[in-house]
DSSP file (Angstrom, degrees, kcal/mol; ACC not computed):
  #  RESIDUE AA STRUCTURE BP1 BP2  ACC     N-H-->O    O-->H-N    N-H-->O    O-->H-N    TCO  KAPPA ALPHA  PHI   PSI    X-CA   Y-CA   Z-CA
    1    1 A M              0   0    0      0, 0.0    32,-0.1     0, 0.0    31,-0.1   0.000 360.0 360.0 360.0 148.4    0.1   -0.1    0.0
    2    2 A S        -     0   0    0     29,-0.1     2,-1.2     1,-0.1     3,-0.1  -0.359 360.0 -95.6 -85.1 162.7    1.3    3.6   -0.8
    3    3 A D    >>  -     0   0    0      1,-0.2     3,-1.6    -2,-0.1     4,-0.8  -0.651  39.2-164.6 -71.2  96.3    2.1    6.2    1.8
    4    4 A E  G >4 S+     0   0    0     -2,-1.2     3,-0.6     1,-0.3    -1,-0.2   0.813  80.8  68.4 -63.7 -26.7   -1.2    7.9    1.9
    5    5 A S  G 34 S+     0   0    0      1,-0.2    -1,-0.3    -3,-0.1    -2,-0.0   0.831 104.1  46.2 -56.5 -30.0    0.1   10.9    3.6
    6    6 A S  G <4 S+     0   0    0     -3,-1.6    -1,-0.2     2,-0.0    -2,-0.2   0.626  96.0  91.0 -86.4 -20.4    2.1   11.8    0.3
    7    7 A D    <<  -     0   0    0     -4,-0.8     3,-0.1    -3,-0.6    20,-0.0  -0.610  62.2-155.6 -83.3 134.1   -0.8   11.1   -2.0
    8    8 A P  S    S-     0   0    0      0, 0.0     2,-0.3     0, 0.0    -1,-0.1   0.647  70.1 -47.4 -83.3  -9.7   -3.1   13.9   -3.0
    9    9 A G        -     0   0    0     57,-0.1    19,-0.4    59,-0.0     2,-0.3  -0.992  53.4 -96.0 166.5-166.3   -5.8   11.5   -3.7
   10   10 A V  E     -a   68   0A   0     57,-3.0    59,-2.9    -2,-0.3    60,-0.8  -0.837  20.7-137.9-135.4 163.3   -7.2    8.3   -5.2
   11   11 A V  E     -aB  70  26A   0     15,-2.2    15,-3.1    -2,-0.3     2,-0.4  -0.954  17.2-137.1-126.1 147.2   -9.0    7.3   -8.5
   12   12 A L  E     -aB  71  25A   0     58,-2.3    60,-2.9    -2,-0.4     2,-0.4  -0.827  14.1-158.5-103.8 143.5  -11.9    4.9   -8.7
   13   13 A A  E     +aB  72  24A   0     11,-2.8    11,-1.7    -2,-0.4     2,-0.4  -0.947  11.0 178.1-118.4 139.7  -12.2    2.3  -11.4
   14   14 A V  E     -aB  73  23A   0     58,-1.9    60,-2.6    -2,-0.4     2,-0.5  -0.985   6.9-176.1-142.9 133.3  -15.4    0.5  -12.6
   15   15 A A  E     -aB  74  22A   0      7,-3.0     7,-2.8    -2,-0.4     2,-0.5  -0.991   9.7-169.5-123.7 121.1  -15.6   -2.0  -15.3
   16   16 A V  E     + B   0  21A   0     58,-2.5     5,-0.2    -2,-0.5     2,-0.2  -0.961  12.7 173.7-110.8 122.2  -19.1   -3.2  -16.0
   17   17 A G        -     0   0    0      3,-2.8    -2,-0.0    -2,-0.5    58,-0.0  -0.593  48.6 -84.2-118.7-174.5  -19.5   -6.1  -18.3
   18   18 A R  S    S+     0   0    0      1,-0.2    25,-0.6    -2,-0.2    26,-0.3   0.786 122.9   3.6 -61.8 -28.6  -22.4   -8.3  -19.5
   19   19 A S  S    S+     0   0    0      1,-0.2    21,-1.8    23,-0.1     2,-0.3   0.277 128.5  49.6-142.1  14.7  -22.2  -10.8  -16.5
   20   20 A R  E     - C   0  39A   0     19,-0.3    -3,-2.8    21,-0.1     2,-0.4  -0.983  53.9-162.6-153.7 141.2  -19.5   -9.2  -14.2
   21   21 A S  E     -BC  16  38A   0     17,-2.8    17,-2.6    -2,-0.3     2,-0.4  -0.987   8.2-164.6-127.0 141.0  -18.6   -5.8  -12.6
   22   22 A Q  E     -BC  15  37A   0     -7,-2.8    -7,-3.0    -2,-0.4     2,-0.4  -0.967   7.0-178.0-120.2 133.5  -15.2   -5.0  -11.2
   23   23 A A  E     +BC  14  36A   0     13,-3.1    13,-2.7    -2,-0.4     2,-0.3  -0.977   9.4 164.3-131.5 149.2  -14.5   -1.9   -8.9
   24   24 A A  E     -BC  13  35A   0    -11,-1.7   -11,-2.8    -2,-0.4     2,-0.4  -0.976  30.7-132.2-155.4 162.7  -11.3   -0.8   -7.5
   25   25 A V  E     -BC  12  34A   0      9,-2.8     8,-3.2    -2,-0.3     9,-1.3  -0.990  27.9-172.4-120.5 130.0   -9.4    2.1   -5.8
   26   26 A F  E     -BC  11  32A   0    -15,-3.1   -15,-2.2    -2,-0.4     6,-0.2  -0.916  19.9-131.0-118.2 149.7   -6.0    3.2   -7.1
   27   27 A D    >   -     0   0    0      4,-2.1     3,-1.1    -2,-0.3   -17,-0.1  -0.255  44.4 -96.3 -77.2-178.8   -3.3    5.6   -5.9
   28   28 A L  T 3  S+     0   0    0    -19,-0.4   -18,-0.1     1,-0.2    -1,-0.1   0.550 124.9  62.2 -80.5  -9.4   -1.9    8.0   -8.5
   29   29 A A  T 3  S-     0   0    0      2,-0.1    -1,-0.2     0, 0.0    -3,-0.0   0.419 120.9-107.7 -94.6   2.7    1.1    5.5   -9.1
   30   30 A G    <   +     0   0    0     -3,-1.1     2,-0.5     1,-0.3    -2,-0.1   0.665  69.8 146.0  73.2  22.8   -1.5    3.0  -10.3
   31   31 A R        -     0   0    0      1,-0.0    -4,-2.1     2,-0.0     2,-0.4  -0.804  51.8-119.5 -92.4 132.0   -1.3    0.7   -7.3
   32   32 A E  E     +C   26   0A   0     -2,-0.5    -6,-0.2    -6,-0.2     3,-0.1  -0.505  31.9 175.1 -69.4 120.1   -4.5   -1.1   -6.3
   33   33 A L  E    S-     0   0A   0     -8,-3.2     2,-0.3     1,-0.4    -1,-0.2   0.710  71.2  -2.3 -96.6 -27.7   -5.5   -0.1   -2.8
   34   34 A A  E     +C   25   0A   0     -9,-1.3    -9,-2.8     2,-0.0    -1,-0.4  -0.966  68.3 176.3-158.5 145.8   -8.7   -2.0   -2.7
   35   35 A G  E     -C   24   0A   0     -2,-0.3     2,-0.3   -11,-0.3   -11,-0.2  -0.994  10.0-172.9-155.5 160.4  -10.8   -4.1   -5.2
   36   36 A D  E     -C   23   0A   0    -13,-2.7   -13,-3.1    -2,-0.3     2,-0.4  -0.961   2.9-170.4-155.0 132.9  -13.9   -6.2   -5.6
   37   37 A T  E     +C   22   0A   0     -2,-0.3     2,-0.4   -15,-0.2   -15,-0.2  -0.996  13.2 172.2-126.0 128.1  -15.2   -8.3   -8.5
   38   38 A R  E     -C   21   0A   0    -17,-2.6   -17,-2.8    -2,-0.4     2,-0.3  -0.981  27.6-127.3-137.8 147.4  -18.7   -9.8   -8.5
   39   39 A D  E     -C   20   0A   0     -2,-0.4     2,-0.3   -19,-0.2   -19,-0.3  -0.608  29.6-173.8 -79.3 151.9  -20.8  -11.7  -11.0
   40   40 A H        -     0   0    0    -21,-1.8     2,-0.1    -2,-0.3     3,-0.1  -0.939  34.0 -76.3-145.1 170.3  -24.2  -10.4  -11.8
   41   41 A E    >   -     0   0    0     -2,-0.3     3,-1.4     1,-0.1     2,-0.1  -0.391  51.0-108.5 -73.5 140.5  -27.2  -11.6  -13.8
   42   42 A V  T 3  S+     0   0    0      1,-0.2   -23,-0.1   -23,-0.1    -1,-0.1  -0.409 107.2  26.9 -61.2 138.3  -27.0  -11.1  -17.6
   43   43 A G  T 3  S+     0   0    0    -25,-0.6    -1,-0.2    48,-0.3   -24,-0.1   0.609  81.8 158.8  84.5   8.8  -29.3   -8.3  -18.6
   44   44 A I    <   -     0   0    0     -3,-1.4    -1,-0.2   -26,-0.3     2,-0.1  -0.407  38.6-123.4 -65.6 145.3  -29.2   -6.5  -15.2
   45   45 A S     >  -     0   0    0      1,-0.1     4,-2.8    49,-0.0     5,-0.3  -0.341  11.8-117.8 -83.8 168.0  -30.2   -2.9  -15.6
   46   46 A A  H  > S+     0   0    0     48,-0.4     4,-2.1     1,-0.2    -1,-0.1   0.842 113.7  62.4 -71.9 -28.8  -28.2    0.1  -14.6
   47   47 A E  H  4 S+     0   0    0      1,-0.2    -1,-0.2     2,-0.2    -3,-0.0   0.764 113.5  34.2 -63.9 -29.8  -30.9    1.0  -12.2
   48   48 A V  H  > S+     0   0    0      2,-0.1     4,-0.6    -3,-0.1    -2,-0.2   0.893 123.1  42.0 -90.9 -48.6  -30.3   -2.1  -10.3
   49   49 A L  H >X S+     0   0    0     -4,-2.8     4,-3.0     1,-0.2     3,-0.5   0.882 104.6  61.2 -67.7 -40.9  -26.6   -2.6  -10.7
   50   50 A M  H 3X S+     0   0    0     -4,-2.1     4,-2.9     1,-0.3     5,-0.3   0.903 100.5  50.7 -58.2 -48.9  -25.3    0.9  -10.3
   51   51 A P  H 3> S+     0   0    0      0, 0.0     4,-1.6     0, 0.0    -1,-0.3   0.846 111.7  50.6 -59.5 -26.0  -26.4    1.5   -6.8
   52   52 A E  H <X S+     0   0    0     -4,-0.6     4,-2.5    -3,-0.5    -2,-0.2   0.933 109.4  50.2 -76.6 -43.5  -24.8   -1.7   -5.8
   53   53 A V  H  X S+     0   0    0     -4,-3.0     4,-2.5     1,-0.2     5,-0.2   0.926 111.2  47.9 -50.7 -49.3  -21.6   -0.8   -7.4
   54   54 A V  H  X S+     0   0    0     -4,-2.9     4,-2.5     2,-0.2    -1,-0.2   0.845 109.0  54.3 -65.0 -34.1  -21.5    2.6   -5.7
   55   55 A E  H  X S+     0   0    0     -4,-1.6     4,-2.0    -5,-0.3    -1,-0.2   0.979 110.1  47.5 -64.7 -50.7  -22.3    0.9   -2.3
   56   56 A R  H  X S+     0   0    0     -4,-2.5     4,-1.8     1,-0.2    -2,-0.2   0.910 113.4  49.2 -54.3 -44.2  -19.2   -1.5   -2.9
   57   57 A M  H  X S+     0   0    0     -4,-2.5     4,-2.6     1,-0.2    -1,-0.2   0.884 107.5  53.6 -66.7 -37.7  -17.1    1.5   -3.8
   58   58 A T  H  X S+     0   0    0     -4,-2.5     4,-1.7     1,-0.2    -1,-0.2   0.860 106.3  52.1 -62.8 -37.3  -18.1    3.4   -0.8
   59   59 A K  H  < S+     0   0    0     -4,-2.0     4,-0.5     2,-0.2    -1,-0.2   0.901 111.0  47.1 -62.8 -44.2  -17.1    0.7    1.4
   60   60 A M  H >< S+     0   0    0     -4,-1.8     3,-1.1     1,-0.2     4,-0.2   0.919 112.8  49.0 -68.8 -41.7  -13.6    0.5   -0.1
   61   61 A V  H >< S+     0   0    0     -4,-2.6     3,-2.5     1,-0.2     5,-0.3   0.856  96.2  73.1 -67.6 -33.2  -13.1    4.3    0.0
   62   62 A T  T 3< S+     0   0    0     -4,-1.7    -1,-0.2     1,-0.3    -2,-0.2   0.706  96.9  46.6 -49.7 -29.8  -14.1    4.5    3.6
   63   63 A S  T <  S+     0   0    0     -3,-1.1     2,-0.6    -4,-0.5    -1,-0.3   0.415 104.1  72.1 -96.6   1.8  -10.9    2.8    4.9
   64   64 A I  S <  S-     0   0    0     -3,-2.5     2,-1.4    -4,-0.2    -1,-0.1  -0.955  71.4-156.7-121.2 113.0   -8.8    5.2    2.6
   65   65 A D        +     0   0    0     -2,-0.6    -3,-0.1   -56,-0.0    -4,-0.0  -0.424  56.5  99.9 -89.1  66.1   -8.7    8.7    3.9
   66   66 A L  S    S-     0   0    0     -2,-1.4   -57,-0.1    -5,-0.3    -2,-0.1  -0.979  76.0 -93.8-142.4 150.4   -7.9   10.5    0.8
   67   67 A P        -     0   0    0      0, 0.0   -57,-3.0     0, 0.0     2,-0.6  -0.276  32.0-118.4 -68.2 150.3  -10.1   12.4   -1.8
   68   68 A V  E     -a   10   0A   0    -59,-0.2   -57,-0.2     1,-0.1    41,-0.2  -0.811  30.3-179.1 -82.6 113.1  -11.6   10.9   -4.8
   69   69 A L  E     -     0   0A   0    -59,-2.9     2,-0.3    -2,-0.6   -58,-0.2   0.772  61.4 -15.4 -93.9 -25.2  -10.1   12.8   -7.8
   70   70 A A  E     -a   11   0A   0    -60,-0.8   -58,-2.3    40,-0.2     2,-0.4  -0.981  52.0-131.4-163.0 170.8  -11.9   10.9  -10.7
   71   71 A I  E     -ad  12 112A   0     40,-2.1    42,-3.8    -2,-0.3     2,-0.4  -0.985  14.3-163.1-133.1 123.4  -13.8    7.9  -11.6
   72   72 A G  E     +ad  13 113A   0    -60,-2.9   -58,-1.9    -2,-0.4     2,-0.4  -0.870  15.8 175.7-104.1 135.0  -12.9    5.8  -14.7
   73   73 A M  E     -ad  14 114A   0     40,-2.7    42,-2.5    -2,-0.4     2,-0.4  -0.999  11.1-162.5-142.3 136.0  -15.7    3.5  -15.8
   74   74 A S  E     +ad  15 115A   0    -60,-2.6   -58,-2.5    -2,-0.4    42,-0.2  -0.941   8.1 178.6-117.7 142.7  -15.9    1.2  -18.9
   75   75 A L  E     - d   0 116A   0     40,-1.7    42,-1.6    -2,-0.4    43,-0.2  -0.992  33.5-105.0-137.5 146.6  -18.8   -0.4  -20.6
   76   76 A P  S    S+     0   0    0      0, 0.0    12,-0.1     0, 0.0    16,-0.1  -0.341  84.0  25.6 -59.1 151.8  -19.2   -2.7  -23.6
   77   77 A G  S    S-     0   0    0     12,-0.1     2,-0.4     9,-0.1    12,-0.2  -0.316 108.5 -27.9  91.7-173.9  -20.6   -1.0  -26.7
   78   78 A V  E     -E   88   0B   0     10,-2.2     9,-2.8    38,-0.1    10,-1.6  -0.655  62.7-177.1 -85.9 130.5  -20.6    2.5  -27.9
   79   79 A V  E     -E   86   0B   0     -2,-0.4     7,-0.2     7,-0.3    37,-0.1  -0.784  25.8-136.1-122.2 165.3  -20.5    5.1  -25.2
   80   80 A N  E >>> -E   85   0B   0      5,-3.0     4,-2.2    -2,-0.3     5,-1.5  -0.912  14.7-169.6-120.2  97.9  -20.7    9.0  -25.2
   81   81 A P  T 345S+     0   0    0      0, 0.0    33,-0.3     0, 0.0    -1,-0.1   0.798  83.2  56.3 -64.7 -29.6  -18.1   10.2  -22.8
   82   82 A D  T 345S+     0   0    0      1,-0.2    -2,-0.0    -3,-0.1    -3,-0.0   0.870 115.1  35.8 -64.2 -35.9  -19.4   13.7  -22.9
   83   83 A L  T <45S-     0   0    0     -3,-0.6    -1,-0.2     2,-0.2    17,-0.1   0.657 106.6-127.8 -89.0 -21.0  -22.8   12.8  -21.9
   84   84 A G  T  <5 +     0   0    0     -4,-2.2    16,-2.2     1,-0.3    17,-0.4   0.904  69.7 100.6  75.3  42.6  -21.6   10.0  -19.5
   85   85 A M  E   <S-E   80   0B   0     -5,-1.5    -5,-3.0    14,-0.2     2,-0.3  -0.981  75.7-100.7-154.8 166.8  -23.8    7.2  -20.9
   86   86 A S  E     -Ef  79  96B   0      9,-0.7    11,-2.9    12,-0.5    12,-0.3  -0.656  27.0-177.9 -84.2 139.3  -24.0    4.3  -23.2
   87   87 A I  E    S+     0   0B   0     -9,-2.8    -8,-0.2    -2,-0.3    -1,-0.1   0.524  77.2  11.0-115.3 -13.3  -25.6    5.0  -26.6
   88   88 A D  E     +E   78   0B   0    -10,-1.6   -10,-2.2   -12,-0.1    -1,-0.1  -0.503  65.6 153.9-163.9  85.8  -25.5    1.5  -28.1
   89   89 A T    >   +     0   0    0    -12,-0.2     3,-0.9     3,-0.2     6,-0.3  -0.810  10.7 177.0-122.5  92.7  -24.7   -1.4  -25.9
   90   90 A P  T 3  S+     0   0    0      0, 0.0     3,-0.3     0, 0.0    -1,-0.2   0.798  80.3  59.0 -65.0 -29.4  -26.4   -4.6  -27.4
   91   91 A A  T 3  S+     0   0    0      1,-0.3     2,-0.4     2,-0.0   -48,-0.3   0.701 110.9  42.9 -79.5 -15.0  -24.9   -6.9  -24.7
   92   92 A M  S X  S-     0   0    0     -3,-0.9     3,-1.2   -16,-0.1    -1,-0.3  -0.780  80.5-155.8-135.0  93.9  -26.6   -4.9  -21.9
   93   93 A G  T 3  S+     0   0    0     -2,-0.4    -2,-0.0    -3,-0.3     0, 0.0  -0.234  74.2  26.4 -58.2 147.7  -30.1   -4.0  -22.6
   94   94 A G  T 3  S+     0   0    0    -49,-0.1   -48,-0.4   -48,-0.1    -1,-0.2   0.460  90.8  95.9  82.0  -1.5  -31.5   -1.0  -20.8
   95   95 A W    X   +     0   0    0     -3,-1.2     3,-1.6    -6,-0.3    -9,-0.7   0.627  54.2 108.3-100.8 -14.0  -28.4    0.8  -20.3
   96   96 A D  B 3  S+f   86   0B   0      1,-0.3    -9,-0.2    -4,-0.2     3,-0.1  -0.481  89.4   9.6 -68.4 128.9  -28.6    3.2  -23.4
   97   97 A G  T 3  S+     0   0    0    -11,-2.9     2,-0.6     1,-0.3    -1,-0.3   0.495  92.3 134.0  84.5   6.6  -29.4    6.7  -22.6
   98   98 A V    <   -     0   0    0     -3,-1.6   -12,-0.5   -12,-0.3     2,-0.3  -0.839  56.0-134.0 -90.9 121.6  -28.9    6.3  -18.7
   99   99 A Q        -     0   0    0     -2,-0.6   -14,-0.2     1,-0.1     4,-0.1  -0.632  21.6-171.1 -70.3 128.5  -26.8    9.0  -17.3
  100  100 A L    >>  +     0   0    0    -16,-2.2     3,-1.3    -2,-0.3     4,-0.6   0.750  69.0  72.9-100.5 -27.7  -24.2    7.2  -15.1
  101  101 A A  H >> S+     0   0    0    -17,-0.4     3,-1.5     1,-0.3     4,-0.7   0.885  88.3  62.6 -58.8 -39.5  -22.5   10.2  -13.2
  102  102 A P  H >4 S+     0   0    0      0, 0.0     3,-0.7     0, 0.0     4,-0.4   0.816  92.4  64.8 -60.2 -23.8  -25.5   10.9  -11.0
  103  103 A Y  H <4 S+     0   0    0     -3,-1.3     3,-0.4     1,-0.2     4,-0.2   0.863 103.1  49.0 -65.3 -32.1  -25.2    7.5   -9.4
  104  104 A F  H XX S+     0   0    0     -3,-1.5     4,-2.7    -4,-0.6     3,-1.2   0.561  82.2  95.0 -85.5 -12.7  -21.8    8.6   -8.0
  105  105 A T  T << S+     0   0    0     -3,-0.7    -1,-0.2    -4,-0.7    -2,-0.1   0.826  81.9  54.0 -54.6 -37.7  -22.9   11.9   -6.4
  106  106 A A  T 34 S+     0   0    0     -3,-0.4    -1,-0.3    -4,-0.4    -2,-0.1   0.822 116.5  39.5 -68.3 -29.5  -23.5   10.6   -3.0
  107  107 A L  T <4 S-     0   0    0     -3,-1.2     2,-0.3     1,-0.3    -2,-0.2   0.862 130.5 -19.0 -84.7 -44.7  -20.0    9.1   -3.0
  108  108 A T     <  -     0   0    0     -4,-2.7    -1,-0.3     2,-0.1   -39,-0.1  -0.994  39.0-136.8-160.8 157.9  -18.0   11.9   -4.7
  109  109 A D        +     0   0    0     -2,-0.3    -4,-0.1   -41,-0.2     3,-0.1   0.272  66.4 126.8-102.6  11.2  -18.3   15.1   -6.9
  110  110 A A  S    S-     0   0    0     -6,-0.2   -40,-0.2     1,-0.1   -41,-0.1  -0.285  70.6 -94.6 -65.6 154.1  -15.3   13.9   -8.9
  111  111 A P        -     0   0    0      0, 0.0   -40,-2.1     0, 0.0     2,-0.5  -0.345  30.5-131.0 -75.6 153.6  -15.8   13.7  -12.7
  112  112 A L  E     -d   71   0A   0    -42,-0.2     2,-0.6    -3,-0.1   -40,-0.2  -0.882  14.9-161.6 -97.8 127.3  -16.7   10.5  -14.3
  113  113 A I  E     -d   72   0A   0    -42,-3.8   -40,-2.7    -2,-0.5     2,-0.4  -0.963  13.7-165.0-112.8 115.9  -14.6    9.4  -17.4
  114  114 A L  E     +d   73   0A   0     -2,-0.6     2,-0.3   -33,-0.3   -40,-0.2  -0.841  11.6 172.4-107.7 137.1  -16.5    6.9  -19.3
  115  115 A A  E     -d   74   0A   0    -42,-2.5   -40,-1.7    -2,-0.4     2,-0.2  -0.952  41.2 -97.4-140.6 154.8  -15.0    4.7  -22.0
  116  116 A H  E  >  -d   75   0A   0     -2,-0.3     4,-2.6   -42,-0.2     3,-0.2  -0.560  44.4-121.6 -68.0 143.8  -15.7    1.7  -24.3
  117  117 A D  H  > S+     0   0    0    -42,-1.6     4,-2.8     1,-0.2     5,-0.2   0.920 110.3  50.8 -62.1 -43.3  -14.3   -1.3  -22.4
  118  118 A A  H  > S+     0   0    0      1,-0.2     4,-1.7     2,-0.2    -1,-0.2   0.860 111.1  48.7 -68.2 -29.8  -12.0   -2.3  -25.3
  119  119 A H  H  > S+     0   0    0     -3,-0.2     4,-2.2     2,-0.2    -1,-0.2   0.902 111.4  50.2 -74.1 -40.4  -10.6    1.3  -25.6
  120  120 A A  H  X S+     0   0    0     -4,-2.6     4,-1.3     1,-0.2    -2,-0.2   0.860 111.7  48.1 -66.4 -35.0  -10.0    1.4  -21.8
  121  121 A L  H  X S+     0   0    0     -4,-2.8     4,-1.4    -5,-0.2    -1,-0.2   0.855 110.5  50.5 -73.1 -31.2   -8.2   -1.9  -21.9
  122  122 A A  H  X S+     0   0    0     -4,-1.7     4,-1.0    -5,-0.2    -2,-0.2   0.900 111.3  48.8 -68.0 -42.0   -6.0   -0.9  -24.8
  123  123 A R  H  X S+     0   0    0     -4,-2.2     4,-0.6     1,-0.2     3,-0.2   0.840 106.8  55.5 -69.0 -26.8   -5.0    2.3  -23.1
  124  124 A S  H >X S+     0   0    0     -4,-1.3     3,-1.0     1,-0.2     4,-0.6   0.855  99.7  62.7 -72.6 -35.5   -4.2    0.4  -19.8
  125  125 A E  H >< S+     0   0    0     -4,-1.4     3,-0.7     1,-0.3     8,-0.2   0.822  93.8  60.9 -59.2 -29.5   -1.9   -1.7  -21.8
  126  126 A L  H 3< S+     0   0    0     -4,-1.0    -1,-0.3     1,-0.2    -2,-0.2   0.830 107.7  44.9 -67.4 -28.4    0.2    1.3  -22.6
  127  127 A F  H << S+     0   0    0     -3,-1.0     2,-1.3    -4,-0.6    -1,-0.2   0.474  82.4 104.6 -90.6  -1.0    0.8    1.9  -18.9
  128  128 A N    X<  -     0   0    0     -3,-0.7     3,-0.6    -4,-0.6     5,-0.1  -0.678  45.1-179.7 -89.9  96.2    1.6   -1.7  -18.0
  129  129 A S  T 3  S+     0   0    0     -2,-1.3    -1,-0.2     1,-0.2    -4,-0.0   0.713  76.3  66.1 -60.3 -26.7    5.5   -1.6  -17.6
  130  130 A D  T 3  S+     0   0    0      1,-0.3    -1,-0.2    -3,-0.1    -2,-0.1   0.872 114.2  27.4 -66.5 -41.8    5.6   -5.3  -16.7
  131  131 A H  S <  S-     0   0    0     -3,-0.6    -1,-0.3    -6,-0.1    -3,-0.2  -0.737  85.5-151.2-131.6  78.8    4.5   -6.2  -20.3
  132  132 A P        -     0   0    0      0, 0.0     2,-0.3     0, 0.0    -6,-0.1  -0.162  25.7-109.4 -58.7 145.6    5.4   -3.6  -22.9
  133  133 A V        -     0   0    0     -8,-0.2    -7,-0.0     1,-0.1    -4,-0.0  -0.575  30.0-172.4 -70.3 124.3    3.2   -3.3  -25.9
  134  134 A R              0   0    0     -2,-0.3    -1,-0.1     1,-0.0     0, 0.0   0.649 360.0 360.0 -97.4 -18.9    4.8   -4.7  -29.1
  135  135 A N              0   0    0      0, 0.0    -2,-0.1     0, 0.0    -1,-0.0   0.415 360.0 360.0-153.6 360.0    2.2   -3.6  -31.6
């Protein structure tokens, strides 16, 4: 775990997939401070899953006395990062057009950065110094 006294804050990461959600808290060096992965029902709606994800994240952040600086979230399908919503996610019916940032307002006022899951994964590979990208 990092020396929290020298860190200005943490970032939250959420990856929601067709049948599983992952949530984690990272320091600014990219070290995972807390994490949680859970399976969920295929076809679960944002209205059911998102409050549960935020509850899990709230429990993780409670033990880390640092401000949340940002939330990174990925979804399968086409997303509109400016609006913070899915616009075409065939794998997850009922998510299209649902604004996701409001779910996090009770936890933090940090900005939500939403990305397509494959895009987020590709970008994360760029920062993985243990396994450099070859192509």
